[in-house]
N, C-alpha and C positions, 0 to 999 in steps of 0.2 A: 504494500500500500504506500509506503514511504517513497519507494522508487518511482511510482507513478507520479506522485506529487513533485518529486525532484525533477523529473523529466518535463513536466508541465511548466515548472518554474523556469527551467532552462529554455524552453521553447518561447516563453513570454519574453525573457531577456534577449533572446535571439531576435525576435520580431521587433522589439523596441530598439535594439542596437542597429539593425539594418535600416529601420526608418530614420533614426537619428544620423546614421552614417551618410545617407544620401540626401537628407533634407537641406543641408547648406548648398548643395550643388544646384538645386532648383532655381534660386534667384540668379545664380551665376549664369546658367544657361538661358534663362528667360530675359533678363535685363542686360547683363554684362556683355554677352556675345553680340546681341542685337545692337546695343549702343556703341560698342567698339567698332563694329563694321560700318555702322551708320556714320560715325565720326570720321572714320578713315575714308569713306566714300566722299563725304562732303568736303573734306579738307585736302583730299588727294595725298594723305600722309601714309607713310610706311615706317616700319621699325618699332622699337621698344616704346618710344614716346606715344605712338598711336594706341598701342595695347594698354599702356599704363592708365590712360584715361578711363577705359572701360573697367579695369580692375578697381580703380579708386571709387568709381561710382557704385560698383557692387559692394565694396566694403562699407561704404557709407550707408547704403540701403539696408544691408543685412545687419550691420553692427559688428564692431570688432570683437566684442565679448562673445557674441554668438558663434563667431568663426572659431574661437578657441574652445569654448565650453562644450558645444554640441559634439564635435568629433571626439574630444577626450572622453565624454560620457559614453559615446557609442563604442569606443575602444574597450572601455571597462565592461560594458554590458556584453559585448561580443566575446571577449575573452572568458567571461564567466559562463557563457552558454555552450562551451565546448562539451561534447559528450560522445561516448563511444557508440558506434553503430549508425551515425548520421553523417555520411560522407558528403552529401550535398550541402548540408548545413555548415560543415567545416569549411568547404571550399568557398561558399558565399560569405562566411564569416571572415576568412582570410582575405578575400578580395575586398570586402568592405573595410577591414582594418587597414589594408594597404592604401585604400583610397583616402581614409581619414588621416593617415600618416602623411600622405602627399599634401592634403589640404592644410594640415598643421604646419608642415615645412614651408609651403608657399606663403602662407599667412605670416609665419615668423620671418621669412626672408623679406617680405615687403615692409613689415614693421621695422626690421633692422635697417633696411634701405632708407626708409623715411626718417627715422629718428637719428641714425648715426651717420649715414653716408650723405644724405641730402643736405643736412644742416651744416656739415663741414665744408661743403662746396660753396655755401653762401657767405662764409666768413671772410 
């Protein structure tokens, strides 16, 4: 009886973890990519400067705290949902954890770039 309860709890953690893992990507794909390409088309711009405008708008829309808190929570939930006998769940969990790690590293890179690298150029 306790094993059934544990498996159900792990399934709930897995579902919440997957939802939280892919939730921050939704505004990126909806707003960021559209606005980045729209801005590039209207200004005939290319390169990192054209893409950075789309990223900054996405981070302002979603909120910087959400970008860090949601993937970290998803990683914790997904790592706690691992169980034997569920190969598909493991693979989707690993894919979602990798995606969250990528989002965290990109967000951390842009925060570092903004606070440390950009401010030293203007001095």
